[in-house]
N, C-alpha and C positions, 0 to 999 in steps of 0.2 A: 331461380329459386335453385338451390343446389341440393337435388334429391339425394345424393349421398350423404351430405350432412343429417337426412331424416333421419339416415338409416344406422348410423355409427350407436355406440351403445352410451349410456348415459357416462357422462365424465361426473366427477366430483371436483370441486375447488372452495377457497377457502377467501374471503374478504374481510381484512383487517381495516377497522375504521378506527382513525383517531380526529382530534378536534379540527387541527390545522395550522397554519401558519401563513404571515406573507409571505409573497416571494422575494422580496430584499430587506433589509433595514434601513428603509427610506420613507419620506414621511407619503408617498404615493402610493408605494406598495402595502402600507401602513392601511393606510385610507381604502382600499379597495377592500381589504382584507376585513377592516372595523363593518364597513356597509355591510359586506353580506353576512358576517354573524350577528350584528346588533340588529339587521332587520329580520332574525328569525323570531319567528312568533313565538316560539320555545324557550328561548334564552329570554326576551323582555316581550311580556304578555299586554302590555299598556293598548290602551285604545292607539290604533294609528294617528288619529287627529291632534292625539298629546303625544307621543312619542316622537313622532316624524321631525315636528320643528325642533325639539332637543337633538335629536341624532343628528339632522342634517345644519342647524342652524349655530349648536354649540359642540358638539363630541367630535365630528370629521371635520370639524375646521381646527379645531385646539389639539386635543390629545395624539393624532400621527405625529406632530411635531415632538411631544414628550416623549413619547414612547421610542423614537428613531434613536436616540443613543442607547436605550436600552436594552433594546434589540442588539444595536451593532457589538453590544460590550459580549452579547453571548454569541454571536456568531463566527461560525468555523468556516475551515476552506471547504469544507461538502457542505456548508449553506447552515441553514435552521436544525439545532438540534431534534427538534421533533420529527422531523421529517428525516433525518441521518439514521438516528436511534429508529426509526419505523423502517425504513429497506433493511437492517438490520435486522431486525427483530424478524419483518416477513421472511427473509432467506435462512434464519434459526427455525423460524417453524417449519418450514417446508424442509431442511433437511432432518429434522426430526420425525415429520409426520412418514419419511419416507423409513426411517427406520422402524417405526413404530408399525406400520399396517404393510410392510413390503413393495410397497409402490411409490411412484411420483403422484404428489398430490400438488397443484398449481395454489399457489399462496400472494397473493397480492395485496399490496395497501392502498388506503386510500383516505384522505382527508375530508370528513364534513364541509368546511369550506376550507376555500383555496385550490391548489393541485399538490397532486393528482385528485383530480374530482373523483367522486363514487361512479360516476357516467362513465369515464374514462377505465375504472379500475375494474367494471361491468364489461363492458367490451371488449378488457382485454382478456376477462376470463371467456367470455365470448368465441375468443378469437381462439381460445387452447382447446376448444370443444366441450367447455364446460357447460353441463345443463342443470347440475345440482349442485346451487350456491350455499354455502354456509356462511351467516355473516357474525361474524365477533367484534363489538364496538369494543375497542380497549378503554371502557370504564368500569373499574372493578363493584363500583356501586350504583345502581340504576338510578338515571334522573332525567326527567322528559327531558331536560334544556341539552339533556348529553345522548344517551343512549337512545331515548326516543328520534330525539333528531337525526340521530344519524340512520335512525331507521327509514323515517321518514322520507331522509335523501334518497335510498335504496327503491323505497317504493316509487318514488315521484320519477326516477329514471325508467323503472322496469316500466310506466305507465307510455312510454316509447318506442316498445319493443312489440313485435308480433308474437314472437311464441316466446312466454315465460318462461324461465328456469324453475324448476323446486327450489323452495326455499326453507332455508331454517335459521332461527338465531339463536344466540345466547343472547340473554338481559342484561345477566350480571355474573358476577363469580365472586362476591364480597368475602364468602365464608369457602373459598373453595380448599378442601386442604393442601392442595400443590401450591394454590398462592398464598397462603399464611404460612409456609412454610418456607416460599422462596422472602417474601418479607422478615422472617423472622433470621433465618442465616445472614440475613443484609445487615439485618442491625449486627449479629454476633462478630460479622467479619469488621464491622466498625467498630467492637470493642477488642477486639485482639488486637489491632491497631492504633488505635487511640484512647483504650483505657474506656471503663464504663461509665457514662456521666451521672449526676446525681438524680438527673431525673431523665423521661424518655415524653415527649410531643411528639403526640402525631397532629399535623394540620392537612387537612382537608381543606377542597376548595369548596364555597360556599354557596348557599343559593335562598334567595329571598325566602323568611318565614314563611309567607303566605302559600309558595307553593307547598310548603308540608302538611300547612293546615288543608290544602286541597287534595292531599291524598299521595303527594309524592312521599315514595320510603325511603328513600336517599340517605337522611337523617338518622333510620334505625340501621341501616345496613352501614354506614360509618360506625356507628356505637358497634355494630357486631363484630367487624372487623378488628375494632380496637379491642375489647375482650378478647378475642381471640388470639389474638397475638400478645397480649398481656399475659394470656396464660400461655403460649408456647412460649414464652421466654423466661420462666416464674416470677413475673414482675407482681410485686403485692400494692394495694391500692394505695395512691399517694405516691408511688415512684414513675406513675404513666399519668397521661393528661390526655384530652382530645379538643381538637379547636377548627377554628375554620377558617378560612383568609378570604384576602381578592375580593372585596365586597366594595361594590360602589354603588351610588345613588343614594337616597336618602331613607328610605325606607327601612327597616328592621330586617336584618339577613338571620341565617342559623348562630347559636351563641355556642359559646364562650367565642368572642374574636380572637384569634392568633397575638393581635396585637397587645390585646389587654390581656391573654392571658400569659404574656411574657412577662408583663409587670405583675402580675400577681404571682409568680413564681421568683420573680426577683426581691419581691416582698419577703416570700417565705423565705429567703439567704439563700435561693439555688445559686452558686456561682459556674455550674459547667453543666451544661445543658443540650442534651442530642435532641433533635429534631429529623421526622422523618416525615414523607407525605406519600402516604399508601393509594392514596386516590389517583395518581398519576402512574402510567404506563410507563413515562419515557420523561426523560427532562426538559425544561421549556423554561419561560421565562419567567412563570410561577414562581416555580422552582428554582433556578439559578439567579436569578437575580432578586426578584422579591424574599426569598427565604434566605438563600446562601447571601446575601450582597445587605438587602435593604434591615430584613429582621435580626440580621447581624449586627450590624452595625446598633439599632438599638438597645437591642442586649448586650450589647459591648459598653452604650453610654449608663445603663442600667447598673453596670460592675462588672458582668457575667460574662462567658463565654458559650456563643452557639455555635455548636458543632452540626451542618446540615449532614444527613445519610443522603446517597444520591440515592434515585428512583432506581427501580431495577432494570428498567432500559432491557437492553439484552444480554444481560447475565445468563448464565446457565440453568440455573435453578428458575429462574422468568420463563426463557423459553421453555423448557419442560413441561413446565405446569401449563402454558399455553394450549403447547400440544398435544398435551394430557385431555383440557378441556376440550380441543376442537376435533383430537381422534377418537373421541368418547361416542362425540356425536356422527362420526363418519363412518362408522363399522356397517351400517348396514346397509348404507349407501353405495359400497365395494364389492365388487365379486367374491363370493366365498373362496374361489381358490386363490384368490392375488393376496390375502391377510396372511401375516406372518405372526409371529408369536410377538407382543406386546414389548418392546422392550427401550428402555432409555439408557444412554451409556452403558449398557453392557447388561442391565437389570432389570429385572421383570417390573412393569409398575402396576402399582398395586391398586385396588379401588378408591378412586379419587372422588365418589359419587358425582351423584348429577349435577349438569353446569344449569342445571335448573330452579336448585335449592335453594 
């Protein structure tokens, strides 16, 4: 037992969690990832006797080979985009927190599925003397299948520890002013470079409609993000719309489906379509391949041009917004004499509202 460690003042740290990625763009690595991902009953809540034969007998036998080429197409020298961008986000948030709070605050990245695991990330924080952990799942709109599952992993990991840290969570930030401003700035930057399209489509990851009926607020939070972003951009009704992508299986998911929305927009005569995916904190297979490639080809076949607006990734506005979210929550966890005047890029940071609003 390290008695000296027990006498140290409590340090605060931040745990960022994103969904996850295979370790490599190979069928074997993808199979391991899918097995962990699709075995989570937050993601697929069917009875095991029904789901497990489908998962192990069909999906894990066929889907990894189909996905390998798609993952290989987006893989970079740094590995999976989601992981590489996540590391940049953790570093960028840490830099901004030091500026905001006047002291260094450890910020580590974890993946709900795959590596680095939540268990590994918590151990890293513990090694740095962190006794107060602020958890930010990088899912702006809350869903049980993403945010709640990420928090499940945190709680499960803490079951193995004798001395539990103090814990805070930010469950969503779908209407945070900093987040909305970062989205709006990214759209404006795209318009300055490529010109404004005839329509802006907001494509969110879908969930089964049944989850919404059971009380999941995801649909409502996506709608609110859409309304706030449209207002920030000064878009009139009819100049923008919202849809849901990435469905699988036979049951009904949230509608309208993105592929069907593309067909409807083409029928309206829309030729130049801008698409943004506000629910993704970092680009990944669902944005770089599904939207920028698959849906681009679909809309081209319908006679139009689809221009994908990249996720917020490690942009300055996004990092400012994330640092503002966690900084507000950390202030009363730090010694009073260590707090500096909150600034980002040399400017005072205005009130961004509660992270839990």
